[in-house]
N, C-alpha and C positions, 0 to 999 in steps of 0.2 A: 107406431111401429110394433109395439108389443102385440097389439091385436092382430095385425097382419101376419106377423111371424107365427103366432098361435093358430091362425086360420090355415096358413100354409102347411104347418106340421099336421093339422087335423085332416087335410086333404090327402096327404101322401104317406101317412105313418104306417098304414097296414098293420096296426096294432103292435108296432114296435116302439120302444121308448126313445126319448130324445138322444140318449147317448149313441144308440144304434144309428139314428138318422144322421148324426154328425160323423160317426166313425165309418159306416158302410158307404163306399164310394158311389154306388148305384143310388141308394136312397138319398144321399147328400146332394147328388146331381139333381134329382127330382125335387128335393126341398128347395134348393136355390133357384131352380127354374120357376117353381110356383111362387116363391117370394117376388121374383122379377115380373112374373105375369101379373101379380096383384099390385104392382107399381113401386115396390122397394127397389132402391138403387144402391144400397149400402154394399160394402165389401163382403166376400164370402166369409172371411174371418169374423166380421161384425155380425152378420146374421147367424152364423153358428153359435157364437158367444151369446147372443140375445136368446136363442133357443134354450141353451143350457141355463141361462140366468132364470128363465121362466121356470124350468124344472126345479131349480134350487129354491126359488121363492115360493113354490107350491102353487103357481098360476096355471098348472096343467092338470090339476086334480079334476076328477069326474070323467076322465077319459076312460074307454074300455080297458080291461085288464090287459097288460102288455104280454106279448108272446115272448117266450124265453129263447135266448140266443146262447148256444154252447157248441164247442167243438171237441170231439173225443181225443184229439192229440195235441191239446194246448201245451201240455208239459214239454213237447218237442221244441217249442219256439218261445216260450214264456220267458226264458232267461235272456234270449236275444232282445225281446221287447224291453225287459228291465234294463239292460245295458244301454240300449238306444235312448230310452227316456232319461236315465240318469246322466248320460253324456251330455244331452241337450240341456238338461237342467243346469249342470255345471258351466257349460259352454256359453249359454245365452240367457240364464236365469229365468226359465220358463217352467210352468207346470205341465202335467200331462194333458190337462183340459186345454190349455193354451196351445200345445202342440197339435192336438187332434182338430182344433178349430181353424188352424192357420194352414192354408194349402201348401205354402213353401216349407214351413217347418215340418209338416206331416210327410211330405215327400222325402225330406232328409231322413226323418225318423224311419220311414219305410226302407229306404236304401241301406241304412246302417244295420237294421234288423235283418234284412235279406242277405247282407255280407255274412252276418254271423250264423244264420240259420236259413239257408236257401230253400226254395221251392214253395214256400207258403205265400198266402195272398196278403196284400196290404191290409185288408179288412181283419184277417186273423192277427197280425201283428198288433194292430190298433186296439182290438178287442181284448187281447191279453193284457195290454198296458192298462186299460180301463179296469179290468178285473183285479190287477195288482193294486190299483188305486183304491178300489172298493174294499180290498182286503187289508188296507192300510200298510201295504208292502212298499209304498212309494212316498212315505212321509218326507216332507221337505227337509233337506239337509241345511238347517238354519244357519249354522256358524259360517258356512260357505258364502252366505249372502252378506254376512257382516264383514268377513275377510275374504273376498273373492280372489280367484286366481287371475293372473295377467292372461294366461292362455291355457286352454285345455285342448288336448289332442288325443286321438284314438287310432290305433293301427296295428297291423301285424308285427310281431317281433322280428320275423324274417326279413321285413322290409325296412328295418330300422338301422340307421347308420349311427352306432353309438357315439362315434366322434362328433357327430352333429348335434347331439343332445347338450343342452345348456349345462354349464357348470354351476349354475345358480341353484338356489334352494327350491324344494317343491314336494310334491306327493306323487305316488305312483301306485297303479293297480294292475295285477296280472290276472287276465281272464282266460279260462279254457271253454269255449262255446260247446265243444263236442261232449264234455262231461257236465256241461251246464253248471259250472261253479267258478266263483271268485276264489282264486288261489292265494293271493297275498296282497296286503295293503301296506304300504311303507311311506316313510318321510325321510328326507335327506337334506342336509345343508349343501351338498354338492350332488346333484342328480346324476351327473355323468359318471362320476367315481362310484356312486352307490350301484347304479345298474350295471356298470362293467363288472363289479364284484358279483352280483347276482348271476349274470349270464356266463361268467367264467366258472365260478364255483360258489354258490350262495352260501353264506354263513348260517342260513337257516337249513338245518340238516334235512328236514322233511321236504322242504321246497326243492333243495338240491337233488334229492332222491327222485322227486317227481319229474324235474327237468331231465334227469339221466334216463328215466324210464320212458318218457313220452316225447322228449325233444321239444323243439320250439316251432315246428312247422305251422301249427294252428293256434299258436299262443298269441293273445292280444295284449297290448299294454296301453293303459290310459295314463297320460301325464298332466299334472297340474303344475305349472310354472308360477311361483308366488313372487310377489313384489320383494324387492331387496329389503325393505323396511320391516318385513313380517318378523315378529320376534319368535324365538325358538319355542316358547310355551304356547304360542298361538298355532304354530306349525304342528306341534304334537297334539293340540286339541283338535285340529282339523283332521289329523290322522285318526284319532280316536273316534271321531264322528263317522268317518268313512268305514272304520271297522264295524261299528255298531250298525251301520246302515247296510253295508254290502255283505256282511257275514262271510269273510274270508276263511278258507279252510285251514291255512297254515299259520295264522297268527296266533300267538300264545301270550296271554296276559298283556294284550294291546301292543306287542312289539313284534 
């Protein structure tokens, strides 16, 4: 299988690296079609993963120097790609490479990124996520794998019915895609009560001022509902990990 996958990539690569063959919808379609023509019947996800594994193992050395891929406006949608990748990491326990390789996951990733930063192409969102990974901006949030959330959700604050939010413990993250920033990360023993306070008049003065000046119209909220048995110290450690990873604007001294 390895030899056939390598041969398929050599046929269609057009001097582009394996990451682009997997992330670019047109190149990936050509790669999968060539694999099938050569007799492979594996899943699209499996074939894509095999190609990236060959790259990681150094089994594609000796190929012509790769052409560079870049977009002049990547900063306009990079943040959307980061949120989408982080959300799927928390919700499904997957890495960026696993997202890009899997047709179902990458469609969900594309949809989330497009909601946050419309008008760009699926390839642009995917390439931005891969660039974040290469820049070590998407390091795994390891504690969340040891103490995973029961559910993870993401949506517009304006579409949120606060009464429907669980009164159980959890974590929350406020995002503003327009300014491309994570505003605030928090933890609570009672999510509903804590979020009611924030949305009425936050006790974080800087965040309250931001809400007053900008409103909630385009604000996104990510919620992590934690198991009942999660200890307070674990919940606060999860919050600290989120703060270190998401770099929120209005958190001070981890609170």
